[in-house]
C-alpha positions, 0 to 999 in steps of 0.5 A, a space after each residue: 365561492 366559499 364551500 363548507 365541505 371538508 370532503 372535496 375531491 380534487 382532480 389534478 390530472 390535465 383534462 383535454 377538453 370541457 366534455 372530458 371534464 363533464 364525463 369525469 364529474 359524472 363519476 362522483 354524483 354525490 361528491 363535491 369535486 374540483 377539476 384543477 387542470 382544464 387544458 386551455 384554461 386558468 380557471 378550475 371547475 367545481 361541481 356538487 356543492 349542493 347535490 345532497 340534502 345534507 349540504 343544502 341543510 348545512 348551507 341554511 343552518 338546519 337539519 335535513 328534516 327541517 329544510 322545508 320549514 326553514 324555506 317557509 320561514 324565509 319566504 314568510 319573513 324575508 330580511 331586507 338586504 342592507 349591506 353592499 360592496 363593490 367590484 374591488 375584488 374583481 377584474 373587469 373587462 369586455 366579455 370573453 366567454 372563451 376565458 371560462 371553461 363552460 362545459 359541453 355535458 353530453 355528446 348530443 348537446 346543442 353546445 356548451 351550456 352555463 347551467 349554474 347561472 342565476 339571472 337577475 332582472 327587473 320588471 320594466 313596469 314595476 321595477 321589482 327584481 327577480 333572480 332565477 336559474 336558467 340554462 344558457 347555451 353558448 353561441 360565441 364569445 359574446 352571445 348566449 341563448 337562454 331557455 325562458 319558461 313561463 315564470 317571472 323572467 318570462 313576464 319581464 321579457 314579454 313586457 320588455 318586448 311590448 316596450 321595444 326595449 332589450 331587457 338588462 340582466 346580470 348573470 352570476 355564477 359561483 355562489 353560496 348554495 343558500 343563494 342558489 336555493 333562494 333563487 329557485 324558490 317560488 315566492 310572492 311576486 312582489 318579493 326579492 329572492 335576495 331577501 329570502 337568501 338574506 334570511 337564510 344567511 341571518 342578515 349577513 348577505 352582501 350585494 353589489 350594485 351592478 347597474 340597476 341590479 343588486 347582485 350577490 358576490 359571485 366568482 363570475 358576473 356577466 352583464 348584458 341584455 336579452 334581445 327582444 327581437 333576436 331568437 335562435 334554436 336552443 338545444 338539445 339539452 338533457 333535462 331532469 329526467 335524463 332525457 333530451 328536451 326538444 329544440 326551440 327558438 329562444 331569445 339571444 343574450 348579448 353580453 357586454 362586460 364580465 367581472 371575474 373574482 380573483 381565484 375564481 372557480 367556474 361552477 357547473 351543475 351536471 344536467 340530470 345530476 342530483 344538484 340539478 334535481 335538488 335545486 329545481 325540485 326541493 323548493 317545490 316541497 314547501 308549496 306542497 306542504 302548505 297545500 296539504 296542511 290546508 287539507 290535513 293539518 297534521 302533515 309532518 313533512 314532504 319530500 320530492 324524491 331523488 328517484 322521482 327526479 325530485 319532480 315526479 314523485 312525492 312522499 308525504 308524512 302525516 299523523 293520521 287522525 281519521 280515515 280518509 286523511 291519506 287520500 285528502 293529502 294525496 289530492 292536495 299534493 297532486 293539485 299543489 304541484 301539477 307536475 307531480 305524477 305519483 304520491 305516497 302518503 305514510 305515517 310518521 313512523 316511516 322515514 320519508 328520506 329512506 326509499 327502503 322504509 317507504 317501500 316497507 310501508 307500501 308493502 305492508 299497509 296498502 290494499 290495492 283496491 282500497 288504497 290506490 287512487 288512479 286519476 287519468 287524463 290530467 295535465 302533468 309534466 312536460 318532462 314526463 317521457 310517457 305523457 301524451 302529446 297534449 301534455 296529459 298523463 295518469 296520476 297515481 296516489 298511494 295511501 300507505 298509512 295504517 288503518 286506524 281500525 286495526 292499529 295493533 297489526 302494524 306495530 313495528 316490533 323492532 322500534 321497541 325495546 
């Protein structure tokens, strides 16, 4: 795994177990950290390779303010991968998860969890390949249990069940942040996420033929099958909101082969950390942006804020042209990302990446009875701790834009000479 970060913190003290490693990593929420000496393992652990927007922007060669635009461009103009390599740089053997320092992150976790594993699979009916990140709990040295949510892999799994055939998969761990970002991006169903990653990498992405799958180079690649008949309890696991998700019966993965690169490093994403939040939430920003643009063409940017777990809170920047633009933007944003709970709309003189600046807009430009929209009894996020048992919640929109009738009252004097 090549990391373009000159400020990597190295922990060289021996840490006695995988739980202790996770505890140390949590002390550096926005740093890239390598733990060199995990007792009982030859392989180091790395975390935080994409836990800030700056790191993600650098990986896809753009500025932070251009990330949404860059993702949309790669989604709309994917680049077919035409470069392939092989496993010559890997040691291939029968799978043994006991050789990998997979972390138990919190004391009440159901077990050790792979958290940065990208799962590659093909639709049994169409042959289209999908890549997506899933949490996977270790059962033993050859088996995992995978949490599958109703998206592409879930559809493939259901089709495999109907055919009565276990689903072939590959799991890649330890990759370029741009590939991780592509793997979490919502793209048209007949697209391949690796072509989006290839667009991020200016056509230079190399894949490895792994059975019937095309997998990027990674520090660790595991091959196996998702069983269509075997399930087991999965969890507890700490999710985006820093609260425990419920325990569910989920499918078992039976692993067969592992490929480990020379000098491999195990990548661990800390649950509820910034890396988890950004990778899950940031790819939703283009969806919100495009929906708002249909309603308010002058939208400038959309951010799912870190304080809102990159999932429940959004800030939308618009160049307001008519009264009502702010509320139209709110309605479009709430519809585009159903998990969104609170949305604030601001003018372009407000920095959407600065929580203090957004609060300034709310404090000086919002009149409660006029600018706050409350939408009760609507479906929200399953991750929202205050949602009702049936999944409904109350959503709030805040129009923190300047009134066009009295623009002179909102001049920010310090922005002038």
